[in-house]
C-alpha positions as a printed Julia matrix, in Angstrom:
371×3 Matrix{Float64}:
  20.47   14.24  -26.74
  18.55   11.56  -24.99
  20.56    8.61  -26.18
  23.67   10.36  -26.25
  23.2    11.37  -22.2
  22.28    7.57  -21.25
  24.42    6.37  -18.66
  25.45    2.37  -18.72
  27.11    1.14  -15.63
  28.11   -2.53  -16.15
  29.42   -4.77  -13.32
  31.36   -1.79  -11.9
  33.47   -2.47   -8.58
  35.63   -0.24   -6.77
  38.14   -1.46   -4.11
  39.87    0.39   -1.44
  42.5    -2.38   -0.38
  40.12   -5.03    0.08
  37.06   -3.05    0.87
  34.6    -2.71   -1.89
  33.11    0.92   -1.72
  31.1    -0.05   -4.92
  30.34   -3.96   -5.35
  29.57   -5.24   -8.55
  26.87   -2.6    -9.75
  24.96   -2.65  -12.95
  22.67    0.15  -13.63
  21.2     2.11  -16.62
  20.21    5.73  -16.17
  17.85    6.94  -18.88
  19.21    9.88  -21.24
  17.32   13.09  -20.08
  16.29   11.73  -16.74
  16.68   13.14  -13.49
  18.45   10.46  -11.09
  18.77   10.54   -7.44
  21.21    8.28   -5.72
  20.41    7.82   -2.02
  21.7     5.75    0.72
  23.53    6.3     4.32
  27.09    7.4     4.63
  29.51    5.15    3.03
  26.76    3.19    1.06
  29.04    3.81   -2.1
  26.66    6.71   -3.71
  29.54    9.57   -4.02
  31.82    6.8    -4.96
  29.7     5.89   -8.07
  29.02    9.38   -8.76
  32.78   10.27   -8.84
  33.25    7.21  -11.14
  30.88    8.4   -13.66
  32.81   12.04  -13.55
  36.0    10.33  -13.93
  37.45   11.58  -10.5
  37.77    7.82   -9.25
  38.58    4.83  -11.78
  36.74    1.77  -11.35
  38.68   -1.47  -10.08
  36.88   -3.42  -12.78
  33.92   -3.08  -14.85
  32.79   -0.63  -17.44
  30.91    2.77  -17.74
  29.38    4.03  -20.95
  27.73    7.41  -21.7
  25.71    7.23  -24.95
  27.48    4.67  -26.79
  31.02    5.6   -25.86
  33.04    3.65  -23.37
  34.29    6.52  -20.88
  35.77    3.99  -18.39
  39.43    5.19  -18.9
  38.48    8.8   -20.2
  40.03   11.67  -18.37
  37.41   13.95  -16.7
  37.31   16.66  -19.14
  36.68   14.65  -22.27
  33.89   12.46  -21.2
  30.74   14.91  -21.4
  30.22   15.46  -17.83
  30.03   18.19  -15.43
  30.55   17.81  -11.8
  28.89   20.38   -9.12
  30.84   20.13   -5.73
  29.2    20.11   -2.61
  31.25   22.99   -1.26
  30.76   24.93   -4.67
  34.48   25.66   -4.97
  34.05   29.44   -6.46
  37.13   31.44   -6.89
  37.03   34.05   -4.18
  39.04   36.8    -6.26
  37.12   36.39   -9.55
  33.77   38.01  -10.18
  30.72   35.84  -11.03
  31.1    36.34  -14.54
  34.91   35.28  -14.74
  33.81   32.26  -12.18
  31.29   30.99  -14.78
  33.68   31.6   -17.73
  36.69   30.14  -16.16
  36.47   26.85  -17.84
  35.99   28.63  -21.41
  39.12   30.62  -20.66
  41.0    27.31  -19.92
  39.85   26.16  -23.43
  41.4    29.33  -25.19
  38.01   31.04  -26.13
  38.14   34.89  -26.61
  37.37   37.22  -23.57
  34.56   38.76  -25.5
  33.0    35.13  -26.35
  33.38   33.63  -23.01
  31.91   36.5   -21.24
  28.94   36.81  -23.53
  28.38   32.98  -22.77
  28.77   33.37  -18.88
  26.28   36.21  -18.82
  23.82   34.17  -20.87
  24.09   31.33  -18.36
  23.93   33.69  -15.17
  20.64   34.9   -16.96
  19.3    31.49  -16.96
  19.92   31.06  -13.22
  18.56   34.44  -12.68
  21.71   36.17  -11.52
  22.62   38.27  -14.43
  22.09   41.29  -12.21
  24.68   40.22   -9.92
  27.24   39.6   -12.76
  30.03   41.75  -11.67
  29.79   40.76   -7.8
  32.33   38.66   -6.12
  31.3    35.22   -4.35
  31.83   36.6    -0.95
  28.89   39.29   -1.5
  26.4    36.53   -2.34
  24.21   34.21   -0.11
  24.54   30.65   -0.02
  21.67   30.0    -2.39
  23.01   32.54   -4.97
  26.69   31.13   -4.51
  24.95   27.66   -5.44
  23.57   28.96   -8.69
  26.89   30.41   -9.65
  28.43   26.96   -9.07
  25.68   25.49  -11.19
  26.08   28.15  -14.19
  29.71   27.31  -13.98
  29.06   23.48  -14.65
  26.5    24.07  -17.23
  28.51   26.56  -19.34
  30.56   23.39  -20.65
  27.45   22.08  -22.21
  27.76   18.67  -20.53
  25.76   15.68  -21.39
  25.34   14.62  -17.86
  25.45   16.91  -14.89
  26.56   15.28  -11.67
  25.43   16.96   -8.38
  26.92   15.96   -5.01
  24.69   16.87   -2.13
  24.1    20.1    -3.86
  21.3    21.21   -1.4
  22.84   20.08    2.11
  24.38   23.38    3.08
  21.08   25.24    2.53
  18.45   26.12    5.05
  15.07   24.48    4.55
  13.29   27.5     2.72
  16.38   27.5     0.35
  16.64   24.04   -0.13
  12.95   23.98   -0.96
  13.21   26.71   -3.72
  16.3    25.37   -5.09
  14.71   21.93   -5.49
  12.14   23.8    -7.76
  14.99   25.55   -9.86
  16.94   22.1   -10.39
  14.2    20.49  -11.82
  13.12   23.41  -13.92
  16.68   23.66  -15.6
  16.72   19.87  -16.18
  13.49   20.05  -17.64
  14.81   23.11  -19.9
  17.96   21.79  -20.76
  16.86   17.9   -21.31
  20.16   16.66  -20.17
  20.7    13.89  -17.53
  21.08   14.72  -13.99
  22.58   12.48  -11.41
  22.1    13.86   -8.05
  23.32   12.29   -4.94
  21.53   13.06   -1.67
  20.87   11.59    1.81
  17.46   13.22    2.12
  14.37   10.93    1.29
  11.8    13.92    0.24
  14.29   15.33   -1.74
  14.76   12.42   -3.87
  10.99   11.68   -3.98
  10.27   15.07   -5.12
  13.15   15.52   -7.69
  13.68   12.05   -9.38
  12.45   10.33  -12.31
  14.6     7.57  -11.19
  15.68    7.0    -7.64
  18.52    4.52   -6.95
  18.65    3.3    -3.2
  22.12    2.05   -2.28
  23.43    0.02    0.74
  26.87   -1.24    1.18
  28.29   -0.74   -2.05
  25.13   -2.16   -4.09
  22.0    -1.16   -5.72
  19.14   -2.5    -3.38
  16.62   -1.08   -5.6
  16.25    1.39   -8.76
  12.84    2.58   -9.8
  10.54    5.59  -10.07
   9.81    7.73   -6.89
   6.28    6.34   -6.51
   7.32    2.68   -6.98
  10.17    2.9    -4.39
   7.87    4.66   -1.87
   4.84    2.62   -2.35
   6.37   -0.84   -3.4
   9.9    -0.91   -1.82
  11.64   -4.17   -2.64
  13.03   -5.22    0.56
  13.06   -4.29    4.33
  16.07   -2.3     4.07
  14.42   -0.03    1.37
  10.97    0.07    3.19
  12.84    1.36    6.38
  15.23    3.84    4.62
  12.83    5.66    2.51
  10.46    6.08    5.31
   6.68    6.03    5.08
   6.23    2.14    5.56
   6.06   -0.11    8.67
   7.95   -3.34    8.31
   6.52   -6.4     9.95
   7.82  -10.02   10.01
   6.12  -13.35   10.34
   5.79  -17.01    9.53
   3.26  -18.56    6.7
   0.23  -19.61    8.48
  -1.6   -21.06    5.36
  -1.53  -20.44    1.52
  -4.01  -20.89   -1.25
  -4.95  -19.59   -4.66
  -6.55  -16.65   -3.16
  -3.39  -15.52   -1.33
  -1.0   -16.17    1.7
  -1.93  -15.73    5.4
   1.07  -14.6     7.69
   0.98  -15.01   11.52
   3.16  -12.1    13.06
   4.54  -12.93   16.78
   1.55  -10.98   18.46
  -0.63  -13.89   17.07
  -2.03  -11.4    14.39
  -3.03  -12.84   11.14
  -2.29  -10.82    7.92
  -3.63  -11.47    4.53
  -1.15  -10.96    1.76
  -0.98  -11.72   -2.1
   0.39  -15.19   -2.93
   3.89  -15.61   -1.7
   5.72  -17.96   -4.15
   6.63  -21.27   -3.01
   5.63  -20.29    0.52
   5.3   -23.04    2.67
   3.65  -23.04    6.19
   6.12  -21.98    8.62
   8.35  -19.89    6.3
   9.35  -16.8     7.23
   7.84  -13.66    5.42
   8.48   -9.69    5.43
   6.03   -7.35    4.48
   5.09   -3.75    4.82
   2.2    -1.51    5.26
   2.23    2.49    4.48
   1.75    4.52    7.69
  -1.01    6.59    6.18
  -3.04    3.73    5.14
  -3.64    2.91    8.84
  -6.6     3.76   11.18
  -6.89    3.7    14.75
  -9.84    1.36   16.04
 -11.65    0.83   19.34
 -11.16   -2.61   19.42
  -8.69   -4.95   18.09
  -9.49   -7.61   15.48
  -8.15  -10.77   14.56
  -6.45   -9.7    11.52
  -4.56   -6.99    9.78
  -3.93   -4.89   12.59
  -1.79   -4.44   15.64
  -1.77   -3.21   19.25
   0.68   -0.96   21.11
   1.67    1.55   23.36
   1.9     4.92   22.32
   5.32    6.38   22.86
   5.74    9.59   21.11
   3.03   12.06   19.3
   4.19   14.67   16.98
   2.22   17.17   15.11
   3.32   17.55   11.66
   1.11   20.11   10.26
  -0.98   18.49    7.58
  -0.88   15.06    9.76
  -0.16   13.8    13.11
   2.43   11.33   13.68
   1.96    8.81   16.42
   4.5     6.03   17.23
   3.32    2.85   19.14
   5.79    0.25   20.75
   4.35   -3.12   19.88
   7.31   -5.36   21.1
   8.87   -5.52   17.54
  12.16   -4.48   16.56
  11.01   -1.13   15.07
   8.54    1.39   16.49
   5.19    1.11   14.5
   4.27    4.49   13.14
   0.75    5.92   12.15
   0.27    9.05   10.07
  -3.25   10.43   11.09
  -5.23   13.11    9.65
  -4.95   15.84   12.01
  -8.9    16.22   12.23
  -9.07   12.41   12.91
  -6.39   12.66   15.69
  -7.91   15.46   17.31
 -11.46   14.2    17.44
 -10.15   11.71   19.82
  -6.73   12.62   21.21
  -4.27   10.01   22.01
  -1.57   10.45   24.67
   1.77    9.02   25.41
   1.26    5.75   27.5
  -2.25    4.96   26.0
  -2.71    1.26   24.42
  -4.33    1.66   21.34
  -5.53   -0.44   18.35
  -4.47   -0.26   14.73
  -5.99   -1.72   11.83
  -5.8    -1.4     7.89
  -6.95   -3.2     4.87
  -5.51   -6.28    3.61
  -4.85   -4.88    0.25
  -2.26   -2.57    1.71
  -0.11   -5.52    2.94
   2.91   -5.18    0.66
   5.09   -8.26    0.45
   8.59   -7.54    0.59
  10.9    -9.62   -1.74
  14.27   -8.63   -1.16
  15.97  -10.3     2.18
  18.12   -7.51    3.26
  17.01   -6.57    6.67
  19.41   -3.73    7.53
  17.82   -0.97    9.5
  19.86    1.55    7.52
  19.89    5.31    8.53
  16.57    6.63    7.93
  17.26   10.4     8.41
  13.72   10.85    8.79
  12.36   14.53    8.35
């Protein structure tokens, strides 16, 4: 099943008039992987999902599932199932008949399709409600019915368009666990469109970050979060502060970058860097500490503009005079041992090994949707 459910997207473009919604995207999604596509509204992620499903046709390029070219195949014959954001359940049919509907269209006998539907309802833990109507269910239960209806077709690839967006926080966290469990049990490829960074990080084997119709970075969740490719990815995924400066010196041991505040930062060797060349880099917010006195290297100084208690940590925002607020995630014990208030001037520092060179040049601020 793994090879049969691999998705190869080759130079795919989708134009609406002269505007590219998806612009020359090439991407491989491993068979049996849980892939999350993420990006701001209008970045092309849903259009790409719909082209995999067959609900949209590429203007150019090719889509393969397994070794089969499905670019021009109709929706029902490419081995995919799409779970819609609004669930699209039939209000006049019971849960069993909702789940069995596609089998009825295919001509299976009433007994066979009911047995398969009940088996699938059992898999999503709703067999005890098999004879109820959709209006008698909670939002989370309706979602599981829609999931069962998609899975009963035994697809090679399950496509999910913002499946958790309509749920409250408690249900969303619970359904995240359910989706991951089902994907592991079934061993098929899941492609899940979301705008929520924690959702993508928690669920995915592969995260695809999109912007303006292109794939900015595709990698595992740890790499996406800790080693973003560009300023855009670093800002959009959160958890990183983006800094910019000019090369002050370079040698075999690394490159020194001077930021506009005069601070020096020690980075790995920047390839082909010349003194005065611009460089973008980032540092994770949870790798920063607050210090009593400003040093000369690998730090910054700013005024506290916001403090938010987040339960396991405290989020402190500083105005350092740069385009972005500089965010520090402090352990709550560290914060409350010497409380900082809005208006205070404070110093932040970090070890040079936490400076991460941003190779890509996309400087878009994106739409972080921070949670």
